[in-house]
C-alpha positions as CSV (number, residue, x, y, z in Angstrom):
1,X,21.5,40.7,31.4
2,X,22.6,39.5,34.9
3,X,20.4,38.5,37.8
4,X,22.3,41.1,40.0
5,X,21.4,43.8,37.6
6,X,17.7,42.7,37.8
7,X,17.9,42.8,41.6
8,X,19.3,46.3,41.5
9,X,16.5,47.3,39.0
10,X,13.8,45.9,41.3
11,X,15.3,47.7,44.3
12,X,15.2,51.0,42.6
13,X,11.7,50.5,41.2
14,X,10.4,49.7,44.7
15,X,12.3,52.5,46.5
16,X,11.9,55.1,43.7
17,X,15.3,56.3,44.9
18,X,18.8,55.3,43.8
19,X,20.6,56.0,47.1
20,X,17.9,54.2,49.2
21,X,18.1,51.2,46.8
22,X,21.9,51.1,47.1
23,X,21.6,51.1,50.9
24,X,19.0,48.2,50.7
25,X,21.3,46.2,48.4
26,X,24.4,47.1,50.5
27,X,26.3,48.4,47.5
28,X,27.8,51.8,46.7
29,X,25.4,54.1,44.8
30,X,27.7,54.7,41.9
31,X,28.1,51.0,41.4
32,X,24.3,50.4,41.4
33,X,23.8,53.3,38.9
34,X,26.5,51.8,36.6
35,X,24.8,48.4,36.6
36,X,21.4,50.0,35.9
37,X,22.9,51.9,32.9
38,X,24.5,48.7,31.6
39,X,21.1,46.9,31.9
40,X,19.4,49.8,30.0
41,X,22.2,49.6,27.3
42,X,21.7,45.8,27.0
43,X,17.9,46.2,26.6
44,X,18.2,49.2,24.3
45,X,15.7,51.3,26.3
46,X,15.7,53.5,29.4
47,X,14.0,51.9,32.4
48,X,13.8,55.0,34.6
49,X,12.9,58.6,34.1
50,X,15.0,60.9,36.3
51,X,13.6,64.4,36.4
52,X,14.1,66.9,39.2
53,X,15.1,64.2,41.7
54,X,12.0,62.1,41.0
55,X,12.6,58.5,39.8
56,X,9.7,56.9,37.9
57,X,9.5,53.9,35.7
58,X,9.3,54.3,31.9
59,X,7.0,52.1,29.9
60,X,9.9,49.7,29.3
61,X,10.5,49.7,33.1
62,X,6.9,49.0,33.8
63,X,7.0,46.0,31.4
64,X,10.2,44.6,32.9
65,X,9.3,44.9,36.6
66,X,6.9,41.8,36.9
67,X,9.2,39.7,34.7
68,X,12.2,40.7,36.8
69,X,10.5,39.8,40.0
70,X,9.5,36.4,38.6
71,X,13.0,35.7,37.3
72,X,14.5,36.5,40.7
73,X,12.0,34.4,42.5
74,X,12.6,31.5,40.2
75,X,16.4,31.8,40.6
76,X,16.0,31.8,44.4
77,X,13.9,28.6,44.1
78,X,16.5,27.0,41.9
79,X,19.3,27.8,44.4
80,X,17.3,26.3,47.2
81,X,16.4,23.2,45.1
82,X,20.0,22.5,44.4
83,X,20.9,23.0,48.1
84,X,18.2,20.4,48.9
85,X,19.8,17.7,46.8
86,X,22.0,16.7,49.8
87,X,18.7,15.8,51.6
88,X,15.8,17.5,53.3
89,X,17.9,18.8,56.1
90,X,17.3,22.4,55.0
91,X,15.2,24.3,52.6
92,X,12.0,26.4,52.6
93,X,8.3,26.0,51.9
94,X,6.3,29.2,51.1
95,X,2.7,28.2,51.7
96,X,-0.4,30.3,51.1
97,X,-3.7,29.5,52.8
98,X,-7.1,31.2,53.4
99,X,-7.8,32.5,56.9
100,X,-10.3,29.8,57.7
101,X,-7.7,27.1,57.0
102,X,-5.0,28.9,59.0
103,X,-7.5,29.0,61.9
104,X,-8.4,25.3,61.4
105,X,-6.6,22.4,59.9
106,X,-3.2,24.0,59.0
107,X,-1.7,24.3,62.5
108,X,-1.7,20.5,63.1
109,X,-0.5,19.8,59.6
110,X,2.3,22.3,59.9
111,X,3.3,20.9,63.3
112,X,3.5,17.4,61.9
113,X,5.7,18.6,59.0
114,X,8.0,20.5,61.4
115,X,8.5,17.4,63.5
116,X,9.4,15.4,60.4
117,X,11.6,18.1,58.8
118,X,12.9,20.5,61.6
119,X,15.4,22.1,59.2
120,X,12.9,23.2,56.7
121,X,11.8,26.9,57.1
122,X,8.0,27.4,56.8
123,X,6.7,30.7,55.6
124,X,2.9,31.0,55.7
125,X,1.0,33.8,53.9
126,X,-2.6,34.2,54.9
127,X,-5.0,35.7,52.3
128,X,-8.0,35.4,50.0
129,X,-7.9,33.0,47.1
130,X,-7.5,35.7,44.5
131,X,-4.5,37.2,46.3
132,X,-2.9,33.8,46.7
133,X,-3.4,33.0,43.1
134,X,-1.6,36.2,42.1
135,X,1.2,35.4,44.6
136,X,1.6,31.9,43.0
137,X,1.8,33.4,39.5
138,X,4.5,35.9,40.6
139,X,6.6,33.1,42.1
140,X,6.1,34.3,45.6
141,X,4.6,31.0,46.9
142,X,5.4,27.4,46.3
143,X,2.0,26.0,47.2
144,X,-1.4,27.5,48.1
145,X,-4.6,26.2,49.5
146,X,-7.3,28.0,47.6
147,X,-11.1,28.0,47.2
148,X,-12.5,26.6,43.9
149,X,-13.5,27.4,41.4
150,X,-10.9,30.0,40.4
151,X,-12.3,33.4,39.5
152,X,-10.9,32.9,36.0
153,X,-9.3,29.9,34.2
154,X,-5.6,30.2,34.8
155,X,-3.7,27.7,32.6
156,X,-0.5,28.6,34.5
157,X,-1.8,26.8,37.7
158,X,-2.2,23.1,38.6
159,X,-5.0,22.5,41.1
160,X,-5.8,19.4,43.1
161,X,-9.2,19.4,44.8
162,X,-8.8,17.8,48.3
163,X,-11.5,18.9,50.7
164,X,-15.1,20.2,50.8
165,X,-16.4,22.2,53.7
166,X,-19.9,23.4,54.8
167,X,-20.7,27.0,55.5
168,X,-22.8,27.5,58.6
169,X,-24.6,30.5,60.2
170,X,-22.6,31.4,63.3
171,X,-24.3,33.1,66.2
172,X,-23.5,33.5,70.0
173,X,-24.1,30.3,71.9
174,X,-26.4,32.3,74.2
175,X,-28.8,32.8,71.3
176,X,-28.7,29.4,69.6
177,X,-31.5,29.1,67.0
178,X,-34.2,26.7,68.0
179,X,-34.3,24.9,64.7
180,X,-31.6,22.4,63.6
181,X,-31.4,24.1,60.2
182,X,-31.7,27.6,58.8
183,X,-32.5,28.8,55.3
184,X,-30.8,31.7,53.7
185,X,-34.2,33.4,53.6
186,X,-34.1,33.4,57.4
187,X,-31.3,35.9,57.3
188,X,-33.4,38.5,55.6
189,X,-33.6,41.6,57.8
190,X,-31.2,40.1,60.4
191,X,-28.1,42.2,61.3
192,X,-25.0,40.5,59.8
193,X,-21.3,40.8,60.4
194,X,-19.6,41.1,57.0
195,X,-16.1,40.4,55.9
196,X,-14.0,43.0,54.1
197,X,-14.2,43.6,50.4
198,X,-12.3,41.1,48.3
199,X,-12.8,38.4,50.9
200,X,-14.1,35.1,49.4
201,X,-16.7,34.6,52.1
202,X,-18.1,38.1,51.5
203,X,-18.8,37.2,47.9
204,X,-20.3,33.8,48.9
205,X,-22.6,35.5,51.4
206,X,-23.7,38.3,49.1
207,X,-24.3,35.8,46.2
208,X,-26.4,33.5,48.4
209,X,-28.5,36.3,49.8
210,X,-29.1,37.9,46.3
211,X,-30.0,34.5,44.9
212,X,-32.6,34.3,47.6
213,X,-34.0,37.7,46.6
214,X,-32.7,40.1,49.2
215,X,-29.8,42.3,50.1
216,X,-28.2,41.5,53.5
217,X,-28.3,44.1,56.3
218,X,-24.8,44.9,57.7
219,X,-24.4,45.6,61.3
220,X,-20.6,45.9,60.8
221,X,-18.4,45.1,57.9
222,X,-14.7,45.1,57.0
223,X,-13.2,42.4,59.3
224,X,-11.0,39.5,58.8
225,X,-11.9,36.0,60.2
226,X,-10.9,36.5,63.8
227,X,-12.5,39.9,64.0
228,X,-15.8,38.7,62.4
229,X,-16.0,35.8,65.0
230,X,-15.3,38.2,67.9
231,X,-18.0,40.6,66.6
232,X,-20.5,37.8,66.4
233,X,-19.6,36.6,69.8
234,X,-20.2,40.1,71.1
235,X,-23.8,40.0,69.7
236,X,-23.4,42.4,66.8
237,X,-24.9,40.0,64.3
238,X,-24.6,36.7,62.6
239,X,-22.2,35.6,59.8
240,X,-21.7,32.8,57.3
241,X,-18.4,31.0,58.0
242,X,-16.8,27.6,57.4
243,X,-17.8,25.2,60.2
244,X,-14.1,24.3,60.8
245,X,-13.3,27.7,62.4
246,X,-15.7,27.1,65.3
247,X,-13.5,24.4,66.9
248,X,-12.4,25.6,70.3
249,X,-14.8,28.5,70.4
250,X,-17.5,27.6,73.0
251,X,-19.0,31.1,72.9
252,X,-20.2,30.5,69.3
253,X,-22.6,28.1,67.7
254,X,-22.9,27.1,64.1
255,X,-26.3,26.2,62.6
256,X,-26.2,24.3,59.3
257,X,-28.2,25.6,56.3
258,X,-31.1,23.5,55.1
259,X,-30.1,21.1,52.3
260,X,-28.5,21.5,49.9
261,X,-26.8,24.1,52.0
262,X,-23.7,26.1,51.0
263,X,-20.4,24.3,50.4
264,X,-17.1,25.1,49.0
265,X,-14.2,23.2,47.6
266,X,-10.6,23.5,48.7
267,X,-7.7,22.8,46.4
268,X,-3.9,22.6,46.6
269,X,-2.4,24.7,43.8
270,X,1.1,25.3,42.4
271,X,2.5,26.8,39.2
272,X,2.5,24.5,36.2
273,X,5.7,25.9,34.7
274,X,7.8,25.4,37.8
275,X,8.2,22.0,39.4
276,X,7.7,22.3,43.2
277,X,10.9,22.0,45.2
278,X,11.6,18.8,47.1
279,X,10.7,20.5,50.3
280,X,7.3,21.6,48.9
281,X,6.7,18.1,47.6
282,X,7.4,16.7,51.0
283,X,5.0,19.2,52.6
284,X,2.3,18.2,50.0
285,X,2.8,14.5,50.9
286,X,2.7,15.2,54.7
287,X,-0.5,17.3,54.3
288,X,-2.3,14.7,52.2
289,X,-1.3,11.9,54.6
290,X,-2.5,14.0,57.6
291,X,-5.9,14.6,55.9
292,X,-6.3,10.9,54.9
293,X,-5.5,9.8,58.5
294,X,-7.8,12.4,60.0
295,X,-10.7,11.3,57.7
296,X,-10.1,7.7,58.5
297,X,-10.2,8.1,62.3
298,X,-13.0,10.7,62.2
299,X,-11.0,13.7,63.5
300,X,-11.7,16.1,60.6
301,X,-13.6,19.1,61.8
302,X,-17.3,18.9,61.7
303,X,-18.6,19.8,58.2
304,X,-15.4,19.0,56.5
305,X,-15.0,16.0,54.2
306,X,-12.2,14.5,52.1
307,X,-13.2,14.5,48.4
308,X,-13.5,11.2,46.6
309,X,-10.3,10.4,44.8
310,X,-8.5,12.7,47.3
311,X,-5.5,11.7,49.4
312,X,-5.7,8.1,50.7
313,X,-8.8,7.3,48.6
């Protein structure tokens, strides 16, 4: 079994078409077909069903596809790691982060890393924690900033809890609540702007409201972070968001929840079975130093705190 054969296999599986896969891989179609047949012979099972011009995966092909993707991702990581041995003049960091972090702390941390390592390519994937955990497991990310706890215990991941953030009730600045704190019960009957399904903050909001004994009333739902904040600013309703995303948004105000409030923990995660590349390790060190420095001089966003035992503690 050769890596090139696996790359051809994944290309056909994704295109569901041999000619299109050959064009994507920049190889003659007969050569690609020959390598696929050799791979099938080596594995002792057909990988594709070819009937009336339709190409579909066989059960053996379905089983091989996630493994092949991971093997190709790991091989690419190995090539880049070897290339980095000459020094961190080049390389790549594939980082995943939740939308609230991308809109908050990450820009400054990424800028600092880029100044220190201008030759390192930064690829940032924005998504919910569950999507980021899946991307880590598939080898599509080197590091990810995720929300704890994980939806299910995943022994394949190493997590390092680094920050805790408060959730606040966000509303237009023109209709700031008179009280310094709100209770979840105060949201009963209020129109709310709700995140899309599968979004971590949607689950947190629904869980808090149901624990308080009511179902929230949606004025609009289905948005990502930026859209939700814009909808709130337009007066469509209120929302529960991390306090850090309100920096630089004078049209919005965040009201804390009465103690104990709602808080969530942010962790840095990577795969346990693959050592992070030198570039990824350098990014981790830069991020943790940046956070420790910000905590020391009081420049962390309001409602965000460095966890005891975290970087610099």
